[in-house]
C-alpha positions, -999 to +999 in steps of 0.1 A: +151-107+020+180-112+049+159-131+072+155-162+053+189-162+037+211-154+069+190-184+086+193-210+070+226-201+059+240-205+096+218-240+095+231-252+066+264-243+076+266-261+111+278-298+101+273-313+134+237-311+134+210-292+111+189-263+128+154-258+131+140-226+117+119-206+135+104-167+139+097-147+169+059-135+170+070-103+153+110-106+149+135-120+126+142-159+112+161-174+140+184-201+144+175-235+173+203-262+170+183-292+189+201-325+190+201-326+151+166-323+146+158-295+117+119-280+113+113-273+081+107-243+060+069-235+056+070-224+018+038-219-011+043-230-044+008-220-060+000-233-091+021-209-121-001-189-142-004-202-182+003-170-198-012-187-229-042-216-233-016-242-248+004-238-216-015-247-186-006-285-184+033-275-183+029-245-161+011-272-136+039-291-140+066-270-129+053-261-104+048-297-084+089-308-095+099-273-079+079-286-048+091-321-056+128-306-058+127-283-026+105-307+000+131-336-012+158-317+002+139-323+040+145-285+047+116-273+038+080-281+037+051-276+016+017-258+026-010-274+006-027-259-014-063-266+003-046-242+032-041-214+008-064-185+010-059-168-023-040-179-053-022-162-079-043-160-112-021-127-122+019-131-120+028-092-130+001-084-101+013-075-063+016-101-039-008-098-010+014-109+019-010-110+050-031-141+026-001-161+030+012-144+065-021-165+076-011-196+067+027-191+078+039-195+048+074-186+050+082-178+016+059-180-013+075-194-051+053-176-078+056-183-117+046-177-150+042-203-183+038-192-218+043-216-250+047-205-287+034-231-313+069-244-325+072-260-296+092-238-273+081-224-239+091-194-214+092-197-176+096-168-154+095-172-114+099-152-081+103-157-049+093-134-019+104-137+019+066-132+032+069-117+067+092-094+053+065-082+018+096-083-003+109-102-033+145-125-029+168-112-053+150-104-092+126-124-108+143-145-137+132-163-170+141-198-184+138-200-227+138-240-236+120-268-254+082-279-250+108-317-241+128-299-215+101-286-194+115-308-163+151-290-170+138-261-163+116-271-138+147-282-118+162-249-127+140-226-109+143-250-084+180-242-078+177-208-080+152-210-054+170-231-028+203-209-040+184-180-028+171-191+004+201-211+014+231-191-001+244-226-017+243-239-051+216-264-059+223-291-073+185-304-088+192-294-126+226-327-122+221-360-139+234-400-125+250-425-141+250-458-126+248-497-131+213-503-136+206-541-127+176-569-132+172-605-127+180-629-099+207-624-080+229-654-092+221-647-131+221-603-122+222-585-159+239-555-154+240-523-178+249-488-174+224-459-171+218-421-163+189-403-154+180-373-139+190-370-106+150-376-093+150-410-118+134-387-147+143-392-181+160-427-178+187-437-208+207-469-209+241-469-223+251-496-229+235-534-235+234-565-205+264-584-227+292-574-202+294-566-170+300-531-159+311-515-132+315-479-113+302-456-136+323-423-131+312-385-147+339-365-164+336-329-143+316-315-177+293-341-174+297-349-208+319-388-205+318-416-185+350-438-170+339-472-164+347-508-162+342-534-179+349-576-187+333-575-223+370-583-232+369-615-206+391-587-181+383-558-166+389-528-182+385-490-185+361-474-209+356-441-218+320-432-232+308-404-246+271-397-230+260-372-263+266-398-290+272-431-266+303-439-283+333-458-262+364-470-263+393-485-242+414-462-222+443-483-223+444-520-238+474-540-221+470-580-222+479-595-192+466-565-170+435-556-155+423-519-153+396-508-129+384-481-103+388-449-125+380-415-119+385-378-135+408-354-127+394-319-117+404-302-150+387-337-169+422-343-189+439-371-167+425-402-155+436-417-124+426-456-119+443-490-106+465-515-126+465-551-114+497-562-130+518-599-123+496-603-090+502-564-079+475-536-080+487-500-080+477-467-087+481-453-121+481-415-138+474-415-174+468-382-195+440-395-216+448-372-249+485-387-248+481-418-235+510-409-213+511-429-182+530-426-145+528-451-122+519-437-086+517-459-062+547-491-052+541-513-029+530-552-023+500-542-011+466-534-029+465-498-035+425-484-050+399-464-056+415-433-058+394-401-065+416-364-062+412-335-045+390-303-060+420-284-067+440-313-084+469-313-061+458-343-038+440-380-046+429-403-015+426-438-019+419-465+000+451-494+010+457-522+028+499-515+035+490-516+070+474-547+068+438-536+072+418-516+045+421-480+057+420-442+037+453-424+028+461-393+008+494-385-009+502-356-037+486-363-069+516-367-084+528-400-061+550-400-031+548-406+004+508-411+012+498-403+050+468-426+069+438-409+073+413-432+088+424-446+123+387-461+140+377-494+142+370-517+112+378-514+078+378-482+053+371-480+020+358-463-017+369-424-008+358-393-028+367-358-020+334-336-016+336-307-044+333-281-014+373-300-007+363-303+033+351-333+036+360-373+026+327-397+020+338-434+028+329-467+031+330-483+069+326-519+076+329-524+111+310-558+136+291-567+103+279-537+095+283-511+068+285-478+066+284-443+046+306-420+066+323-382+063+357-376+082+375-338+074+405-343+051+430-347+078+410-380+091+394-357+120+354-354+133+344-386+113+308-392+114+290-421+105+256-413+080+244-449+078+242-483+088+230-516+067+239-550+062+254-532+030+257-495+022+287-489-001+302-464-027+291-430-023+289-402-046+284-363-034+258-341-052+274-311-072+270-286-042+285-314-017+250-312+004+240-346-003+256-380-004+239-408-030+252-448-022+241-479-029+220-502-002+218-539-009+197-561+012+200-596+027+194-629+015+197-651-017+171-625-033+186-597-021+185-568-046+211-537-046+189-496-045+202-465-049+199-442-018+204-409-004+214-390+030+219-353+040+256-348+050+243-342+086+230-381+085+191-367+080+170-372+055+179-409+040+154-419+014+156-442-013+164-429-054+137-436-074+149-465-104+139-482-130+144-517-112+179-525-088+204-500-090+239-500-081+277-474-085+259-444-086+280-412-102+265-376-093+273-357-125+279-319-120+254-290-123+241-291-166+253-259-181 
């Protein structure tokens, strides 16, 4: 068991570079740091065993989603079934480790699915360290409805990921974003929600009004966003389950925008423009009581709480250019943390609390980057005509953001990148997309 866990845990803990996984001829897996390049861990996922006749298709589908989740991280490489020497036809039978060693499968995932006549299914799975010849942890069993088979597949993948890396997974999560359609000069925008991999799309608003910057609550049941439906920007709160919404605060003559929840979900921090001045405010959602956190002639916006709720990072042009600052969550003196060339914006604190992601503009290019909370160890993960608006996966390992292409017909799409700068890839959406917000893991 220690072979896989120890090696990948050490590799994932390396922030500046990612490590390839290797194994000596007769020894344990080891980590070799080689310029941030990773050799993914080879693994096998035989088709899950259908324990009842009506579960055959779902068993295959679940195995495929598990494999897609793991391979999509860039940390794992699936061995194709054509290379298999044997298969798993009985979930309870002993594993023939020699057959999987022969094809260099270092991890083996087996599963079984049963279905009853009432639309319910049960999914069992096990994970093995092939070269050690033993199971990683104990087998688990998930139960649910046939309609929820994808969620169960994501839960299996999260458990596998956690056992092999030592970190929590992020597959059983959702993303709320702005879905975009139509020509650039008349683009329609509406809020949409989907699984992290683009499945199970659902629209939350229509396209009659411009919507911006949706943000999940810490429990994933509510979304804050900015809408122009009243003629000027105002913050709304939307219940994801019932798709009902209300204005956070109705005040004539003011504009409110850039909202985010506090870690306990009871408060909101956001910006208000009143009389030409833009400052950051904090409001208790239940009581409606608000307090002003900044008071300066400069523009203060894009606030984001630290995971412990004690501090807020935000962007301000008080120094003459757009930079990042941290202040106590109750307001007060702010400390500048960005000092590189260019302009910084849209900061968001990592769920782990150790990093802040941001958008950087410098020399005509946009970047998604990360830095320590004191501003040190800045690293740029992407470079493009326009990359902006990062959001963190619930485990703090992956960042999703908006990328827009250049030109009169340029479109916006969602992309993701590993925190090390690896595994940059588009996120599947229906049409264009922007302003993503990643949910916590679902309950």
